[in-house]
C-alpha positions in Angstrom: 23.2 -34.5 34.5 20.0 -34.4 36.4 20.2 -35.4 40.0 18.2 -38.4 41.2 18.0 -40.0 37.7 18.4 -43.7 38.1 20.2 -44.9 35.0 21.1 -48.3 36.6 17.6 -49.7 37.1 15.5 -48.7 34.1 12.8 -51.2 33.1 12.2 -49.7 29.6 13.1 -51.8 26.5 16.6 -51.9 25.1 17.5 -49.8 22.1 19.4 -50.4 18.9 22.9 -51.2 20.2 24.8 -50.0 17.2 23.1 -46.6 17.1 23.7 -45.9 20.7 27.4 -47.1 20.5 28.0 -44.8 17.5 26.6 -41.8 19.3 28.6 -42.4 22.5 31.8 -43.0 20.6 31.4 -39.7 18.8 30.7 -38.0 22.1 33.8 -39.6 23.6 35.8 -38.2 20.7 34.3 -34.8 21.3 35.3 -34.8 25.0 38.9 -34.1 23.8 37.9 -30.5 23.2 34.8 -30.3 25.4 35.8 -31.0 29.0 32.4 -29.9 30.3 30.7 -33.0 29.0 33.4 -35.5 30.0 31.7 -36.8 33.2 28.3 -37.3 31.7 29.7 -39.1 28.6 31.7 -41.3 30.9 28.7 -42.3 32.8 26.7 -43.0 29.6 29.6 -45.1 28.2 29.1 -47.6 31.0 25.8 -48.6 29.4 27.1 -49.4 25.9 26.5 -53.1 26.3 22.7 -52.7 27.0 21.4 -49.2 26.5 17.9 -48.3 27.6 15.5 -45.5 26.8 16.7 -43.4 29.7 20.3 -43.6 28.4 19.3 -42.6 24.9 17.3 -39.6 26.4 20.3 -38.5 28.4 22.6 -38.7 25.3 20.1 -36.6 23.3 20.2 -34.0 26.1 24.0 -33.8 25.8 23.5 -33.1 22.1 21.0 -30.4 22.9 23.4 -28.9 25.4 26.3 -28.9 22.9 24.0 -27.2 20.3 23.0 -24.5 22.8 26.6 -23.8 23.8 28.2 -23.6 20.5 31.1 -21.1 20.5 31.5 -21.3 24.2 34.3 -23.2 26.0 38.0 -22.8 26.7 40.1 -21.0 24.1 43.9 -21.1 24.1 46.0 -19.5 21.6 49.7 -19.7 21.0 51.2 -16.3 21.9 54.4 -17.3 23.7 52.7 -16.9 27.1 50.1 -18.9 28.9 46.7 -17.1 28.9 43.5 -19.0 29.0 40.2 -17.2 28.5 36.7 -18.6 28.7 
């Protein structure tokens, strides 16, 4: 997340509530395997009752980040020993 972005006091108009909720719910489901986006998705989920333009923009930036980082992340395989590679 960008520093100094004020998501709490945004005066822009509200968005389509259903569309924002669907996106955030999918991102929450994705955090099970992607721990790098957990904090940001958690912050955006606080605004599910009344999303604004800044929240939608931040959610789209998460999608762009995920698209740019495909194939990266934590990989664990079952070999009988604990070995985590990134």
